[in-house]
C-alpha positions, 0 to 999 in steps of 0.5 A, a space after each residue: 026763324 027768329 024775328 029780328 028787332 031792329 036796333 037804331 042809333 039816335 045821335 043828337 046833342 039835344 038831350 031832351 030831343 034824343 029822349 023824345 025820339 027814343 021813347 017814340 021809336 021804342 013805342 014803334 017796336 025798335 031797340 034804341 041806343 043814344 049818342 050825344 055827338 058824332 064822335 060817340 056815334 062813330 065809336 058805337 058804330 064801330 062796335 055795334 052793327 046797328 040796323 039804322 042811324 038817325 043823326 042830327 047835322 049840327 053837333 059839338 065835337 064832330 058834326 053829323 056829316 063828318 060822322 056819316 062819312 066816317 061810319 060809311 067808311 067802316 060800314 057802307 051798307 048801313 042806312 043813315 037818316 039825317 035830321 036838319 033845320 029848314 035853314 040848313 038843307 044844303 048840309 042835308 044835300 051834302 049828306 045825301 051825296 056822301 051816302 045818307 039814305 034820306 033827310 028829315 027837316 026839324 021840327 020833325 014830322 013824327 009820322 014821316 019819321 016813322 014812315 022813313 024809318 020803316 022804308 029804310 029798314 025795308 030797303 036794307 032787308 030787301 037788299 039783304 034778301 037779294 044778296 042772299 038769293 044771289 049768293 045761293 045762285 053763285 054758290 053753284 057749282 058745289 057750294 063755291 062761295 063768291 060773287 067777284 069777277 074772278 069767281 064768276 070767271 072760275 065758275 064759267 070755266 068749270 061749267 065749260 070744262 066739266 062736261 068733257 073728259 079732258 084732263 084738268 090741271 088746277 093751279 094756285 096757292 095753298 088754301 085757295 080751294 083746289 080740291 073744292 074745284 076738282 069736286 065741282 068739275 066731277 059733280 058737273 060731269 057725266 061721271 057724277 054718279 061714279 066715284 071720285 077718288 082723292 090722293 094726296 101725292 105729297 103725303 106718301 113716299 114713292 113706294 107707297 104712292 105706287 102701291 096706292 095708285 096702282 095696287 099690289 099683289 099678295 106678297 109683292 113686298 113685306 106686309 103685303 098679305 093680300 091683293 089690294 086694288 089701287 086708286 086707279 081701279 077704285 076710280 074706274 068710270 069716275 074721277 081720280 084727283 091727284 093733289 100736289 102732283 108736283 111733289 112726285 118723283 121722276 120715276 113715279 112721273 114716268 109710271 103715271 104718264 104711261 097710265 094716262 097715255 095707255 089707260 092701262 096700269 099694272 099692280 105692283 108685283 104683277 105683269 098683268 095689264 089692267 084697263 082703266 077708264 078714269 078722268 084725271 084731275 091734278 092740282 099743284 101750288 108749284 110752278 110746274 113749267 119752271 120745274 120742267 125747265 129745271 128738270 124736276 118735272 117731265 115735260 111730256 107729263 106736264 103737257 098730258 096734265 095741262 090739257 085744260 088749266 084752271 087758275 084759282 085766284 088768291 083771296 087777296 085778289 077777291 076781297 069782296 068775297 070775304 063777307 059771304 065767306 065769313 058768314 058761311 063759316 060763322 054759321 058753320 062753326 056757330 052751329 058746330 059749337 052750339 053758340 048763338 053768334 049774331 055776327 061781326 062788329 063793323 071794325 072786325 069785318 074791316 080788319 078781315 077785309 084789310 088783311 092779305 090772307 097768305 093762307 087764303 080761304 083755309 086761313 080765313 076759315 081757321 080764323 073764323 072758327 077760332 073767333 067763334 070758339 073764343 067768343 063770349 058775347 053776341 058779336 065777334 070783335 077784333 079781340 077774337 081775331 088772330 093777333 096777326 090780323 090785328 098787327 097787319 092792320 096796325 102795320 098797314 093802316 091804309 091796306 093795299 090802297 097806297 099802291 093803287 092809283 087814286 081815281 077821281 071821286 067823280 069817276 068812281 061815282 059814275 062807275 057805281 051808277 052805271 053798274 047799278 043801272 046795268 044790274 037793275 036793267 036800267 030801272 032807275 028807282 031800283 038803281 037808286 035804292 041799291 046806291 042808297 040815294 033817292 031817285 031824284 038824286 040819281 037823276 041829277 047825277 045822271 044829267 052830270 054824267 
């Protein structure tokens, strides 16, 4: 495991002060970049994922407080230290309220500066480790990635359904991971040591699908030069996953219904009945109930399949899962393409979060793979992302927020505090760390709430 040298951005319009701090921090073992006003700091922070930003408050063009708010909008996780004169502590308090990690008064106590930097970086490091641990825990079952409420409900549903032998119908848009869910159900069932067989119903014609599912006898049709066991027999004692079940014909629906009801099949060209023990999982991106009403899908088969239903959420409904998914795919394709990719620029990640992902997780994975292949530097920027993602951001500068009710800032802050306290079991010190504020600030806010 390679050690990471922290990269710090120092922002101050006093050039001599900047130079002194840069020399000190380099002596402490950090990489240091400089910006001489808030606007320059914002531009650099959009392109480079700094580990920490140390900024003065009073500067020309854009002051430190405005820069703080702008940078936090792009990268809420980055710790920012504020430097301010004794006479301007009120600005530092405003900065803390806006998300600054801490503040230091000028003239700087360099020992305190070193200690505060180390504490801020350690806080970020522990937070990252904590998130990674949580991600490992929430990756179960079967490498499913996500920490959103929708994914937690989905995983809870899988945990309840998997141990039974009930038929499962998985519904959701294309690219939402229906096959992965089916694999998770199988992997957490009593049949996990038996085969799981997958059939894409839409990829085969009616005659081929019948042979694929039930098998055929030698000579049953032209080209059938030997007996073939079907997928039902291959899946005996295990699980059969029928993807895109809504695409099969009414005739095949009748034959499938009999197999499910009677637990018996007949090979094509045979009158001999075979008993099978199969747990059936089906998936569709269609509205099967609407197809039942229009006569395209048999009602009796629908109810046989729909014993237990799992609805897969669209990626746009769980945007908080995008960062861990992105990093998972980044590691996967960086390894596959033998590239040392360090990550995404904050602006690139911002674009990924704003996009509505009509192709869901599959589209996200393709976008990351493409970006890794095109990348020539260390960090993936918006230049490596597909044109449609950049265009969407231009056409929708505020994402989908325009359609949402705007909550009062006080209410959002209160909810964030309550959530942090709940996650930390009421530990105010740890809650303050997770919120990126001091314990004193948290206590003051609790008195208001």
